Structure formats: C-alpha cells, structure tokens
N, C-alpha and C positions, 0 to 999 in steps of 0.2 A: 503494500500500499504505500501511496504517497502523501506527502503534505497537502492537506486541502485548505480551502479558503478559510475555514474556521479551525484549523489545525487539529481536526478531530482524531488523528492517529496518536495525538500526544496526551489523550485522556483515556479514562477507564470506564467500564460500565459502573453505574452507580449502585446497582442492586446489592444488596448484603450478601456476602458469601463468595463474592468473586475474588480471584487472585490478583496479586501484583506481578508484575509491573503493569502499567496501563496499557490498554489496547481497545479501541473502538470509541464509540460516542456514549457519554453519560446521559441518557435520555430521562426526562422527567416522567412520572407515572402517566400523564395524559398523553404522552408521545407527541407533544407539540412543542417541546422546548428541550434545551439541553444545557448542561452545566459545563463550565470551563474557568480557566483561571486568567485574569487580565491584570497586569501590573501588581501581581502578588495578592489580589483579592479574589474571591470566588464569585462567579456571576452565573445568572440564569438568563439565557437568550430564548426569546419567545419567537417561534417561527410564523405564527399567525399574523403578528404585525411588525416582526423583526425588531421587537423592542428588547431592552436589556434592564436587568434588575440586579444590583449587587446585594449578595446574600451575606457574605462575609467580608468586612473590610480588612485590608492588609494590617491595619493598626491593631486589630483584635488578635493577631497571631504573633505578637510580641511577648515572649515569656518574661515572668517577673524577674527583674534585675538585668535584663538584656535590653539592648538599643535597637536590634535588628529583628525583623520578623523572620518566621520560619520560612525557609525555601521550600515549596510545595513541590514534591515529586508526584505525589498522588493525594486523593482526598476521597472520603466515603461518608455519606450521610446516613444518620440512622433512619429507620423507616418512616418516622413521623417528621423527619426533617429538622428536629430540634437540636440535634448535635451533630457535629462533624469530626471524623478522624482525619489528621494531617499526618501523611507519611513523608519523612525527610532524613537527611543524614545517611543516605543509603550506600550499601556496599553489594557488590556482585557475589551471587553464589553460582559459579560456573558461568552460565550464559546471562542471566539477568539479575538485576539489583533487587533481590527479594529479601534482603535483610536490612534493617535500619531502625530509626526511632519513630515513634508514634506520639502524637499529642491529641488530646480530646478537648473540643471547645463546645461549651454550652452557649449556643447562639443568643439565647434570651438574656442570660446574666453575664455573658462574656467571661465566664471563668474558664481559663486554659491551664491545663496541666498535663503533665508527661505521663504516658501510659507505661507501666513496668519500670517506674523511676529507680528502683533499687537494682535493676539488672544491669549487665554491661551495656555500654554504648553500641548502638548499631547491632543489637543482638536479637531484636524481635522480628518475627516473620508472620505475614498474613493476618494481621489484626483485623478483627471484624465485630461489629455490633451484633448482640442477639437480636433476634426479630422484634422484641419488645423494647429494644433501645436501652435497657436498663444495665446491661452488662457487656464487657469487651473480652474477647477471647483471643489468645495468641500463642505463637510458639516461641520458646527461647531454649537454645541449647539442647534441642531435641525432646523437650517437654512441653506439654500444654498447660496453659495458665488461663484463669479467668478472674477478671476483677470488676468490681463495681464501678460503673461509668461515673457516678457523682463523687464517690469518696475515694477511689483509688485502692480500697481494700481488696487484696488479691489472695487467690488460692492456687496452689500448684496441683493440678489434676493427675498429672503422671509424675512419677518420681524416679523411674529407671532408665531415662534417656541417655544415651551416649552417642558417639559417632557411629557406632556399629549396632545400636538399638534405638531406632529412629521412630519417635512418636510425632505425628501430625505434619510430617513432610516426607521426603523420599530419598532414596539413594541415587547415585550418579545415573544408573541405567534407566530407572523409572522416569526421572527428569528428563533425560536426553531423548528417549525413544517413545515415551508415552505421554509427553508434555505434561507430566504430573509434577506439581509443585506445592500447591496449597492441599494439605492432607487431613483437614478436619471441617465438619459441618455442624452448624446449630441445628437443633430440632425446632420445628415450627412453634412450639409452646416456650421455647427459651429454657427449658429446664435439663436438656442433656446435650452431649456433644458426641458425634461420632467421629472416629479417626482412624487412620491407617496407622499400623505398626510394621515396620520393616526391620527384619532381623537380619543384619549383615554380618554377624560375628563369625560365620563359617565361610563368608565369601572371600575369596582370595584377594590380596592387596597388589595393586599394580604399584610400584615404587618409582615415583618420578623424582629425579635428582635435580636439585637446584644448585647450579654451579656459580651464580652470578650475584646473589643477594647477601653473601657473607664470605669472609676469607676462607672458612672451611665450608665445603658443600654440605648440604643437608637433604634429607629425604622427605618428600611429601607423599604419604600413602593414600591411595584411592581405592575404595572397595569396588571392584571392576570385574564382573563375571564375563569372562570371554566365551565364545561360541564352544558349547560343549560343557561348560560349567553350569550347575544348577542356578537359578535366580535366588536372590535373598527371599526367604519365606515372609509371607504377609500375614497379618491379622487385622480384623476390623473389629475395633472396640466401641462400646458405647457407655460413657462415663456420666453419672448423675452429678451435676455440678454442686450439689448441696452435700451429698454423702460421699463422693469421689469413688463409689463403688463401679467398677468396670465390668461389664458383661460382654464376653467375647462371642462373636458370631461364628456359628459352626458351618463353615463353607469347605465341603471336602476338596481335598487336593492330593495329587500323587506325592507320596512321601519321598520318592526318590527324585523324580523329574521336576517336581513342584509345578506351580502355575501362577497366573497373573490376575489381579484385580485392578484394571486401569481406570475404572469408574465406580463411584459410590455416592449415593445421594439419599436424603430422607424421601420415603415413597409417597409423598403428598399427605402424610398424616404423622402422628407421633409415636406410633406403634411399630412401624416397619421401615427398613432400609432396602434400597434397590441397588444392586451391583451388577457389573458386567464381569464374568468370569471367563478367562481364556485358558485353554490348555497350554502346555509348554510350546507346542508347535504352532500355536496361534491359528490352528485350522478348525477349532471348535469354539463357539461362544455360547454362554448361557446367561440369560437374564435371570437373576436370582432375587427373590423376595425374602428378607430375614426379620424375624420377629425379634425386636430388641429386649424384650422381657426375658425370653428363654434361650435366644441365640439361634434357635432352629431356623432352617433355610429350606426353600423349595425352588426348584427350577420352573419359570413359567414360560420361557421361550428359548428354544434351542436351534442353532444353525450351525452348519459345517461347510467347509470348503476344502475337501481332501486334495484338490488339484491345485490349490493356491494358498490363501491365507485370509483371515477375517480383518478387515481394516477397523480400526477403533474409531471413535466418534471425531476426535479431532481431524481426521483425515477427511470427513464429509461435512464438518462445519467448524470453523476456526473459533466460533463461540464457545464450543465445549471444552476449549482449552483451559476455560476460567470456572469449570463446573457447570451443573445445570442438567436438568432433566425434563423433557417436554411431556406434560400430562395434559390429557383431555378430559372433558366430560366429568369434572371434579374428581379426578383421579381414577376413573374407571378404565381409562385407556392411556396409552403412551404412543409417542411417534418414534419410529425406527427406521434406520437405512439399511437395506441388504442389497446384494448382487444376485439373488437367487434366480432371477429371470434373465440374467446375463447382462443387466444394466443397473447401475446404482439407482435404486428408487426408494421412495418413502412409503412407509405403511403405518396404519394406525392399528395397535395390537391391544386387545382386551387385557385387563390386570392379570386375569388367570391364563392368558396365552392361548386360550381356545379359539378366538376370533381374530383373523388377520386379514385386513382390508386394504388393497392397493390404493394409494392416494395420487401418485404421479404415474402417468402411463405414457408409453411411446419408446421408441428406440433412441434413446439418449440417457446421459448420466445426470444425475443431480450433482452439481459441483460444490454447492454450499448452501446451507439453509440461512436465509437472511433474516426471516422474522416468521413468526407463527402467531396469528391473531385469530384466536378462537372466536372472539365475539362477532367479528364480520365473517368468520368460517373460511379464512383464507391461509395459506402457507406461502410465502415468498421465498424463491430459491434461484439460484443462478444455474445456467445450463447453456449449452450451444449445440444443438442437434446437428447443424449442418457444417460446422467448421471447428474442429478441435483446437484451433489456435486462438478462438475467441471466446467470449464470455458475456452473457446478457441476463437481464433480470426477467424472471417469470412469476406469475402466481397461478394457483389453481385452488379449487375447492378442497377443503379438508375432508370432506365426504367422499372425495373421489368421483364426483358425479360430473366434472366438467373437463374439457380438454385444456392443457396449459395455455395460458395466455401471456404473450410476450408484452412487456411494459417498456423495455428499451426502445427508443425511437428507430424507425427503419432507416433513417438517413445516417445513422452513427454505427457503422460496421467497424468493430474492433473488440477492444477489451474494456468491459464496464465493471465497476466495483461499487457496492452500495452498503451503507450502513442504515437499515430501515428501521424506523421507530417501532416499538412494541405494538402499536395500534395500526400500523401500516398507513399512517397519514402522511408522513414525510420521510425523506431519506436524504442523506448526503451521498452524493453521486460524483464518481470520478470517471474520466474516459481518456483513452487515448488509442491510437493505432500506430503503425509504423512510420506514418508520415505525419501524423497530427500530434503536436505536443500536448502534454498532459493538462487537462482542463478539469475544474471542480465547479460544483453548484449544489444548491439545495433545490429538490424538487418536491412538489405534492403529488401524492399517489391516490388513486391509479392512473390519473391523467398524465402523470410524468411532465408537469408543468413547472418549469424554472420559476422560482421566486426570488432570485437574486441577481438578475442581470442576463440570464440566458447565456452564460459564459460559453458552454460547451458547443452549442450551435454556432457561436461567433468564430470559434476556433476551427470548427469544421469547415465552415464557409471559407476561411482564410487559408486553410491547408492546401498545399499544392504537391500532389502525389509525384508529378514529374521532376521535382527537385531532390527527391529522396533517392540515394543509391541503394536502398534495401528493397529486396523483393522476396515475396514468398513463393515457394514452389513445392511440388511433390515429387519424390524420386522413387522409382520401382526397381527392385533389385531382380537378378536372375532366379531369386526364390520366389518371386511373385508378391513380395512384401512391399507395400506402398507406404511411404513415410513422409510426415511433413518437415520442411526446411526452410530456413531463411538464408539469404545471401546478401552480403554487402560488397558491392563491386568498387573497384578503384575509382578515384576521381578521374575524369578525363579518359574513361575506358575506351580502349581501342581493340575491337574485336580481332584485328589482324596480328596482334601481339600475343604472347604468352606470358601469363601472370602467376606468381606463386599463390597457393591456397593454404590458408590456416583453418584447421578444424577446431571448433570449441566443442568439448564434450562433457557430458555428465553420465546419461545412459542407464542410471539405476532407478528403482522405483520411487525414490524420495524426491525426484526433481524433474520438471518439464522446462526445457529450454526455449522451445519454439512456441512463442507466444506473440500475438499480433498487438504489440504495445510499443510506445515510443521509447527508444533508446535500447531496444533489445539486443541490436546488433553492435552496441558500444563495448569495446574492450577497455575496461578501466585499469588494467594492468600495464597496458601499452603507453609508453610515454611518447605522445605525439599523436598523429592521425594515420591510422593504418590506411585509410582510403586515399589519403594525400601521398603517402609513401609507395602505394602501389601493390597493396595486397587484396586478394579475394578472401573474405572472411565468411565461413559457413558453419551452421549448426544443424543438427538433424536429430529428431526424436524417434528412436528405435522402439521396437516392441518391448514392454516391460516399464516404459516411462508412464507416470500417472496422468496420461492424456485422457480426456473424456470420449474414449472410443470403445468402451464396454469392458466386461469382465474379461473376456479372453485375450484382449490386447494387453491389459495390465498384468495379468496373472501368468501369461505365457513364459515369463521369465523364472518362474519358480523352479528352484534347483539348477539354474542356468546362468546365474550371474558370472560374468567373466568369459561366456561362451556365446549365448544367443545375441547379447547386446553387442559383443565385439563382432559377431559374424554380420549382423545387420548393418553396422557402422562401416565395416570394411567393404561390404558388397555395394553399399551406397556410394561410397568414395570411389570404388572402381568405375561406377557408372559416370560419376562426376569427372573422373579423369580422362574420359572419352571427349569431353568438350574440347573444341579446338583451341580454345584460349587459356587452357590450364597447363602449366608446365609441370609435367610429371616428376621432374628432377627436384622441384622446389615444393614439397608437400609437408606441412607441419601440423601437429596436433597438440592441444594442451588442454589441461582440466585440473580441478581442484577437488580434494577429498575423494568421493566416488569418481568424479572425472579425472581425478589424478590416477586411480586405479585403472580406469578405462584407457587413459593415455599410455600407461605402461604396458598394458595387454596389447594395445594396438600396435605400439612400437615392436614388441617381441613377437607377436602372432602373425603380424602382416608387415614384416620389414620390406617387402617389395612395393609397398604403398607409401608408408609414412617414413620420411627421411630424417625429421626432427621432431623432438618431442620436449615438452616441458611439463613435468608432473609435480603437483604440489600437495603435500599432506596426504599422500596415497595410502591406501591399504595394500600392502604388498603381499600380505599373507592372510587369507580370510579367517584362519582359525585364531588370529589375535584380535579380532574386533568383537564388540560386545554381543551377548547372546541373544538380547531382544531383536535387535536389527537383523543380524546375520542368520539366526535360526529361523525367523519369520520367512525370509525368502530362499533359504538354502536347506531347511530341515535341520535334524539333529546330526552333528558330526558321528555320533556313536552309530548312526544308521546310514549316513550318506557322506562319509569323510572324503571319498574319492570325488564328489562334486565340488567340495571346498578347495581341493588340491587343483583339480582342473581348471577352476576359475580364478586361481590366483596368479598374479604376474611373476612371482618368483619361479614358478614352474617353467616359465619360459624365457627367463632372463638370459639363458645361454644363446638365444637367437638374435640378440641385439646387434643391428648393423649400422644404424644411423646415429645422429648426434643426439644425446639424451642429457638434459639437465634436471636433476632431482632436487627438490626442495622440501625441508621439513623443519618444523620448530621442535626444540627439545623438550619444551614444556607443554606439549599437546595432550591434553587429558582425554581426547576424543580418538583420534587415530594416533596411537602412541608413537613415539620416536623408535621404539623397537622395530617397527615395520621398515624404517630406513636402513637400520644395520643389518636386518635380515636380507634385504634386497642388495645392499652394498656387498655383503659377503658373497652371494651368489655371482654377482657381476665381476667381482675380483677373482673368484674361483675360475671363471671361465675367461679370464684375461680381457675383459671388455673395458673399453676406454670410454669414460663418462665424466660429466661434471656434477658436483654435489655442493649444496649450501645447506648448512644447519644454521638456523637462527636461535641463538641461546635464550632458553627459557621463554620462547614465544609459544602461545597456544595455537590451536587450530586455525584461528583467523590470522596469525602471524601480523598483528596489528600494535602490539605492545612495544614500548620503548621508543626513544627519540630516533627519528629518521628511518624507521623500519619500512613503512610503506613506500617511502621515496626510493630506498634502497633496493626493495624487492621490485619495483617498477623498473628501475634502471637495469638490473640484473636480467629480468625478463626480456626487456626491450632489446638490450644489447646481444643477448644470446640468439633471440629470434633474427635479428638483422644479419648477425654473423653468419649463421648456418642455413638461414632460409631468406636469402637476400631479397628485398623488395624490388618492385618495378617491373614494367612490361619490357619483353625482349623481342 
C-alpha cells in the first residue's frame, strides 16, 4: 500500500483487540469518519461534510513533570470513546515495533498516566482496553498483566513466562510465517482473557554471532525450528482476571509431529472460543469450538488439501493479521474462505458446521475481503476475473443470491486498493497502473463517487501510455505453460540492435512480481537508470506464485520448489532469447530471499541461459529454513527429504559457469548466514570462482548501519555493469 491523501496507511484499526503496529484506517462506528493524528493531536475527520473535530489536544499528552507531549506511534480508544491509549517509545521485535510504552488518558478529566509504570521501559506489548473500558491488559516479559484503567492497580495473570515459555505473544516462526504477534483476547464481558502459550524450551536454538557491537563477540540465541524439527507446542488458556485461575483448552495434537493454531478468538459469546487448528503438514484445517469452562473442544468444520496446503486467513484478508472473526446472524454463522471448488471463494458456515453455503460464485479468486456489512447484506472484496495482474473492488450479497457487482470504474484498468468502512458507505481508494502514477481519493459507495476532488480520474485522463517504456505480455513455453510478464525496454530502443536482458525473479508462493501498478519495473537497487543505460528488464510469474489464477496454478508447486518454478522460468527465458533484439551472451538474473534462491538455481541448473547472477539473502539449502514455511510447500523431510535436496541450490553448485555475486547479512535471523557458508563450501570444493559480500550483523533486509544501502546499491550496479555490460550493439 502507498501513502494516501489522508495518510491512512500510517494509522491503525480503532477496534479494541487489534494488534500493533498500525495498519489501515481507524473508522468510527458509523463508518462515515476516521481518526488520525495532526500536529500531535488526535482528530476525527467526518466524510459526510469533510469536517474535522479535535478529540485530544496535544497539550493533554504532556506527562507530569515533562515539557514535551508524547510522540504518538499509535492510539486506541475505549469502546465508549472516553479514554485513549497512547503507544510510544517503541522498539522492534524482529520485523515491527511491537514493544514500547503505553499511556492512558481520561479525555473528560484529562488525567494522563503511564500504564505498567513499574515495569521496564519499552517492555509492554499489545495493550488493549477491556470491552467495558474499565481495564487494560498487556504483555510484558512473556507474561500477561491486567490493570485498572483509572487507578493503575495491576495484577500479573501469568507468572511462568520466559523467553522459552511464551504467554500472550509468539515465537519467531509463528510471527514470521503466520503473522501472529498479538497473542491474547478479552472476553466480551471483560471478565476473562484467552491467550496463547508457546513452549519453546525444547526448540533448538540458532546461535547468531554478533562480531560488531563489542570487543568480544557474543551470541544471540533464537529458538528457530528448521524443516524437519517439530514446532514449539502451543496451549490455549483462559484466565479469570479476578481469580487468576487458568483453564487450558483440550485441543488434540500429534504428540510427535505437533500441530498449529494460527487463529483464536472468542466465539461471539463468553462461553466459547473458536480456533483454527492445522496439522503439521498444513494439509488439514479444523475450525474448533472450545468450552472455556471445561476446556472441551469439538470440530465443526474440516477441510483438507492433500495435493497442496491450506492457506491461513491472512493470505485471504490482510485484516485478519490483527485478529478478528466474521460472525453472521448473531453468532449462528461465520464467513470462511476455501478453495474446495478450485477457486478461493467465500462461504457462510453454520456454527455447527452442518450448513455450508457459497457466497461468491464464478471462476475467479477472492483476493481480499475488504469489508463485511451484514446490515445491508453485502460483502466487499477484491478480485480480478479477467487479468491476474490487476485488482478491482466487487461486492455481492451475503446470502449468495446475486452475481458479483464490480464497483471499480470501467475506465480505470489496473490495480485498485481500498479501505472500506464497516458500513460500506465510504472507502479510501488508491489506484495506479504501469503508466498512471499513484493516485488517491475518498469515495462514497456503492456509486464509487469521489468526494474529494476526483483525483484518480484526473490522473487517468492525464496519463500517456505511449510515454511508458513498460509493457505487459504473456509468454508460452514449450510445455504449454502460459505466464504473465512485464518488460521495461531501454530508452531510445532500436529493434535492429541487440540488448542485454536482466531477469528479476522471486518465483515462490510468498510473492507475485507481475502486477499492473506504477513503478513495478523500477529496480531500486540499481544506481542510475537501467533504461537509459540500455538494459531490457523483465519479470515473469511462474506457476506456484500467488496469482489469482485458481488453486491448481498456486498449488502446483507443492513438493517442487527449486524445480517447477526454475523450469518455468528457464523455459520462458528460452523463448525470450529467441527475440531478435536480445543478446544471448548478456543475460543476467537477480533476486532477494526466495528470489535469491531462484537466482542460484537458475545459474546452476541452466548455465546455458544465465551468464550473470546476483543472489541476495538466498536459501541455499532448504533444510536450513523454518519448518512452517518450508514444510507447508515441501512436506516433511522425514517423508520427502529427496524433494528438499533436489530443490536446493547447493545440489547444483558444481554446475556454475557464469559470473556470480552472492550477498548475505551475517545477522540475518530469517535466512540464516549458515546458508551462505554452506553454499560457499560447495563452490570452493568444485573450484568455482565467484564473488561474495558479507554485510556484518545486518538482517534479512540488509538495511542497518550507516551507508549500507548505498554500498549495496553500488556493489550491485558495478557488478551488473561489469559482467553484463549495458547498451545496444
């Protein structure tokens, strides 16, 4: 998402229970206004009349004895709007700044006090009001606390929390692969808290060595279960905030393989929880209701995908990354997405699981749930039935009685993104395509009428496709596989000359490269202009990438990462190399993370095509990567180890013929530096000459430290220019 007119990506959902950091629009309950910060104050903007009301003055956020107001990283209102939590002084936990300080302000009497004042600075996580607004719960040092919102009197609800016995939040693997961070939920009556417990004491530690932050190196241990290792066992507990008695839910799991619970919420009442339970292979999913009094559980909906895997909720709606469950008919039904008919569709399922009714119909995928408005009877969702590189807003009746209705205007072909209000009245709308720069507006729905200047239609009218050097095309291989691709041609392109081609790859199920949006063909690592220097720049989405092309397209890569995606890319490149203006002696490929892995595999498995490669933060050996991700797509190594080995770049390192630059951060907690040294050993063993750059103590993003990104860009650019020289010949 991009920065919009009202900066709506810099704020968070206002509903109690959502996780930090910010994401999305803070709608008011009526759905006709939103909350934001302005000059340090908290403001309500009304969309009906474009009015503005200051709710919390900056001056009210100056702590006693201080002269400066709190810097607002996030804020959360109580349900009645009488109090507000201010999140500030934040620190990163792996990816996001989910640890910090919280202050609570009583808006009426302007009393401001720090939450968890006796605890270490920047140690609180996911603080949230109880539904009645009287209490605040939070996590600190792996334990769950609750305190009175008015007096600050606190109680510690769990006492056994440690780095390896985690209450109310998650271990590295859950956070990275399931988007799980906020690990506790208030009951609707504000009397209980349900929470995850992750037992990581038996999970093996990955020892990350820090050589730069002190004279003597030291070790940072991370509980990191690699493929083949069992996940950290979970428990779901419900604690009474008055008596601190915890009842544990009885969710059967495999005692050896273990299993996962990536979702847990209160089930629309005070007596039950609803959880999603996945088997270790992630090929079976159960929706389970748990009685919080007895801990007994029962499965109400079961699905399986033995030829692929079950996508978790955050894959089919980004809103679920912050919790939530869509109940209908006062808790008698819930909304669910499955691919059981070959497409990702929405269903309404009765609470007992006996009645399953299709909501969305047709040969297309639901790409995202944008809003569910039960009062009007509609669900708003994103889809693109005719072009997998684009995205549009649709709505359809929640009872499944109508065909989907496209709301995005017919003259705006490209990629649309929406934050739809809970009542479906308004939406923040952003749009671009490859030749139309990003534009933003607020629209009323369902008419899709701009209420703040018709910015997007003005941008569309002014856009000139003929001035873009980017084009979209499809490429069909000798296997009969047809793939979407984009190409950026050199400036002043001369079809009688031959140009070098640079392929940008990702290729794995976690990312789609070929999207019809502005800047898609921009290479931010390249110092200068690839077009002006004379490169053809291309990206192709192979089978297995998460394109809205149906189940079979996405799941065809099961057990075949490093093989099917590499075959598709190479055969597509072979067709492109037949073009008369492509210089087959100057062919480069590059990618990061999974794209780095693909770069290595392409260089090693198809040296006849790819002459130069730049691989960054690559998985060199699939058995080193975390179990949730790698086993989801490749199965268990205990059953299919050969697939892991056949898909790993180190298996083919002996075939290197071209020029390879390999780059890795030694502090990468995601794709560990171990991958680099394992690959280096293979290349050295086979007397392969290559270039290698280690960035000391940098993480997967290789962004920390002064001058890092400039250096990386210079290194990348110089290597590409040297070994894949630009320009037509």
